N, C-alpha and C positions, 0 to 999 in steps of 0.2 A: 447449452453453450451456443452463443450466437454464431450462425453460419453465413449470414448475409447481412449487409449493411449498406445504406445509402451514404454517399459522401458528397457534400456540397462544396463548391469552390467557385471562385471567379476566374475568368480567362487568364488573368495575370499569373495565377498560382496553379494552373492546371498541371504543368510539369511536376511540381512538388506533390500534387494530389496523386499523380500517376505513380510516383515513387512510393508513397504510402500504400497505395492500392497493391503494388507488387509485394511489398513486405507483408501486408495483411493476408494476401492470397497464399503466400508461402506458409502462413500460420493457420490456414483453413477457413479464412473469412472471404467470401465473395463480395467484392465491392462494386457498387453501381455509382459511377461518378456522374454528377449532374452539375453543369456549369450554370451559375446564376449571374444575372446582371450585377446585382449588388447584395452582398451578405450583410444585412443590417438587422436591427431589432424587429422591424416589421416583417422581414422575410422569415425569421425564426418563429415569430408568432403565427404566421400563416402556414408554417410547416412544423407542426408540433410533435410529430412522431420522432422517436429516438433515432439519431443519425450521427454522422461525423461531419466535420467541416475542416477545411484547410485554408489558412490565410497567412499573412506575413509573420504571425506569431506561432505558426506551427499547427499541430493537430489538436482538435477540440472534440469533445463529446457534447451533443446538444439535444434538447427535448423541451417541450412545453415553453418555448420562448426563452429558455436559458441555455447557456453553454459553459463548459468548464474544461480545464486541463489541470494536471497536478501543479503546475506553476511553481517550481522550486525557487525561481528568482524572487518571488514574493515573500519567501521565508527568510530572506537575508537579514531583515531587521530583527527578527526573533533570534536568529543565530548570533548576531552581534551582541545581544543582551544575555545570552545563555552562558552558564557555567555549571560545573559539576555540583557546586554548592546550591545553585538556584533551581536546578532541574531534578525532580525526583527520579526521573528516568535515568539520569546519570549515576545516581547512587544505587538504584536498584540493579542496574546492569554492570556496575563496577567499572564504569568507563574510564576512570582514572588510570586503570591498568592497561588501557588501549587494547581491549580484547578482540579476538576474532569472533564475530557475531553473525548469526543467521536470523534475518527478519523473515519469518515464515508466513506472515500475513501482511503483505505489502501495503494494501490500500493505496493512498496517493503518494506514498513514499516520504511523507513529511517527517515521521519519526525516524526513519533510516537516515534522512539528511541530518537531523539533529544529532543522532548518535554518532554519525561519522564526524561531524564537526567537533564533538566532544571527545573524539579519539578512537572510536571503534573502526575496525575494518569490517565492512558490512557486506554480506551476501544477501541480496534482496530477491525473494522468490515470488513469482506470480504466474499462475496457470492460464488466466484469461487472455486470449490473444489481443483483444482491443485494449484492455487496461495495460497489458505489458507494453504495447506499442506506444501508448500515451506516456508511460513511465520512461520508456527508452528515449522518446523525443525530449522530455524534460531533462533527462540526464545529458543528452547531447547539447542542449542549450546551456545547461549549467557548466559543462566543460569549456564553453566559450566565454564564460564570465570570469573575470580576474579574481573576484572574491570567492566564488563558488568552486572554481576549478580544483583546488587542492582537496576540497571536501568531497566533491563528486568522484574524484579519482580513488577515493577509499570505498566506493560503492560498486559492487559487481552485480549486475542484473542477470538472473537466470530464469529462462522461460520454461517452467516445469511446475507440476503439481507439488505442493509442499510435502504432502504425505509420501509421495513417491521418492522425492529427494531425500527426506530424512530416513526412509527405509534403506535406500541405497547407501547412505552414509553408515548406517548401522551394520549392514551386511559387509561392507568394506572395512569395518572397524575404524572408521574415521571419526574423530572427536573435535569438538569446538568448545570455546570458552562459554558462550552464551547463545541460547535460542530465545528469541523475543516473539511473543504471541499477543496480538491485539485482535480478537475475533470480530468479524464484520458485523454480526447481528446480536449483540448482547441483550437487546430488548426482548428477545424471545425466551430468555431464561424463565424457568418456572418460578412461581411464587414471587415474582417481582413486577407486579402490575404497575407500581409507581413509575417504573422506568418507561412504560408505554405512554405515560402522561407528560413526559418531558416536552419542552418546546420543540417546534418543528425543526427537523434536521436542516443544517445549512445547505445552501444551493449545491455545493460540490457533492455532498453526501446524498442528496436527493437523487441526483443524476446517477451516482455510483450505484445506489440501490436499484435503480431502474435497469442498469446494465447487468447487475449481479443479483438476480432474484434469489430468494432463499430456496435452497434445494436440499435441505436435510441437515443432519448433525455436522457435516463437514464445515458448514459456515459458522457453527457455534464453536468450532475448534476443539471439541472434546477429545477427538481421536488424535489430535496433534500433540497433546500434552504427553501422553505415554511415549510416542515416537521421539519427541524432543528429549525426554529424560534418558533415552538410550544413547544419545550422542553428545549431550551438553553437560558440562560441569554445573551450570546454573541455567535454569529456565525461568524467565520472567514473563508474567501474564498481566497485561493491562486490563482492568475491569472498571465498570461504573462502581462507585463507592458502595452501593447496596446490593450489587449483583451476587448471585450464588457463586461458589467456587467452580472453576473449570473442571469438568469431569467429576465433580463432587469431591475433589481432593483438597484437603486443607493444606495450605502452604506452610513452609517452615518459618517464613518471615514475611512481613508486609510493610509497605510504605503507604501511608494514608494521606490523601489530599481532600479538598472540599468536594470535588466532583468525581474523582476517580482514585483508584488505588493500584499498587503494583504488588502482585503476589509472587513470591520467589520460592523455587524448589531447588534443592541442592543435591547433587550426586557426588559424594566425596570419594567414591570408589573409582571414578573415571580418571584415568591418567591422561593428562593433556600434553 
């Protein structure tokens, strides 16, 4: 886990950078603020190491001349086109019933945003302090947007390891309608060499992979499936179309698309 990070900003945005620094420090990340004359493409090319930056648009992750943020506002166009009928995720997660849903593998939060738009009340879990702070800033900005505000209001962010959260729910005998899993590194699945030959990951995911290096089975999500089955009536796992089953468990139902599929596991004995 990252314990130290450089944060670039311009003088105009230094107070905002100090606020992010304080938040990150409270989450165990020591931040070294460096004020630059101008944060532009040339600056980021000349400073290629992974870092953070703050400008008028909020908090960014940057490296190798690139920068990214979850940018929920950019998802508005997709949301406006989305419906339960057109989105497999809507049918797989039974979003027409407006379920209480735990997204245990947050990523950039785009799936959570879509599921909230389609009716779910989402608890979004993220354990990494920097990614959580990026998500928190995107959520804050969405709450200031007239179109996104009612959607973001249905998303509750929790800064906690997903496995720990699900264990606590099980111990307290708390249940939910759906747990959604989209493991971060499906390309490491055994016997799926074709997945490794896919086109280069998009810029956002390149930077995310730099921030979240693979550190064992946790990132494959195998251990999350069993934990999720203890607390959810329905567990939905998003997978590349040809990937092996999570934890080698065959699902009870699948929704197949061209590039990905959704595997569903049902626990009929759970009383919600």
